[in-house]
C-alpha positions, 0 to 999 in steps of 0.5 A, spaced: 621 461 200 622 469 199 629 470 201 635 466 198 642 466 200 647 467 194 654 464 196 658 469 193 660 477 193 661 477 185 656 482 183 656 480 176 654 473 178 649 475 183 646 480 177 646 474 172 642 469 177 637 474 179 636 476 172 635 468 170 630 468 176 626 473 174 626 471 167 623 465 169 617 468 173 621 468 180 622 474 184 626 473 191 630 477 195 637 475 194 642 476 200 650 475 200 655 475 205 656 483 204 649 484 206 651 480 213 658 484 213 661 477 213 668 476 213 669 469 214 670 465 208 669 457 206 676 453 205 675 451 197 679 445 198 675 440 193 677 437 187 671 438 183 666 443 182 661 439 185 665 439 192 667 446 192 660 448 191 657 444 196 663 446 201 660 454 200 653 452 200 654 448 207 658 453 210 654 459 209 647 455 210 651 453 217 652 461 219 645 463 217 640 458 216 637 460 210 636 457 203 643 457 200 645 457 193 652 456 191 656 455 185 663 453 183 664 454 175 670 455 170 672 454 164 675 447 162 680 447 156 682 441 152 689 444 150 690 444 157 688 437 159 681 441 162 685 446 166 684 451 169 677 448 171 676 449 178 682 454 178 679 458 173 679 464 178 686 463 180 689 461 174 696 465 173 695 468 180 692 475 182 692 479 175 686 482 171 682 477 166 684 481 160 692 479 162 689 472 163 686 471 156 692 474 153 696 469 156 691 463 154 691 466 147 699 466 147 700 459 149 695 457 144 697 461 138 700 455 134 695 449 136 688 448 132 686 444 138 681 450 141 675 446 144 673 448 151 667 448 155 664 452 161 662 448 167 658 450 173 655 446 179 650 449 183 649 446 190 642 448 193 642 447 201 634 447 202 631 450 208 633 443 212 640 444 210 639 438 205 644 439 199 642 438 191 646 439 185 645 441 178 650 441 173 650 446 167 655 445 161 656 450 155 661 447 149 665 452 145 672 454 142 677 458 144 678 464 139 684 467 136 683 474 139 679 477 145 672 480 142 666 483 146 665 487 152 659 485 154 661 479 159 667 478 164 672 473 166 674 468 160 667 471 156 672 475 151 675 468 148 670 463 149 667 463 142 660 460 141 661 456 134 654 456 132 654 464 132 661 465 130 661 470 136 664 470 143 660 470 149 662 477 151 660 479 144 653 475 145 652 478 151 647 478 157 641 475 152 645 469 150 648 468 157 641 468 161 639 463 156 644 458 154 650 459 159 653 454 163 650 457 169 643 458 166 643 451 164 644 449 171 639 454 174 634 452 170 634 445 172 634 448 179 628 452 178 624 446 175 626 442 181 624 447 187 619 451 183 613 449 188 617 452 194 616 459 191 
């Protein structure tokens, strides 16, 4: 394998995946929907991260017949009974993440129940279209204020208790080693390393 389709047009996510691959000695040409000027999108109507990642992987595999890597991920907050979960990107509608994070912090300002976790399910559709799943979980807490600029999404409010810092403060070095996506990616790498 020398070309891998990434089922996302999120530049942050693609860059993160590429860095994790290279740190593990794997150099592939990564392509995504934008490279094919693809206007079609899968209908992510699954009820779990696993279902949604598989929907995305098979959608793009069936279009281009390339080995395809898709992930579905999000933050699960105990205080919200596991939400936003699979709705993380759409939580509170089409507004920027700084505003979303402010809303979360406001809703949680009077609770000590701050446990949360980032969850990722990576689905790999191999060269034959067979699917394989890899889960990554990164536990943490919801901070009381937004901190850090070296991250995206909910990173500025996701506190890693061991370090007393948010993921946005810890930045790429931490994320590429310990994030939910990194954990899932490493499982995938170990499983398919023989193909490289």
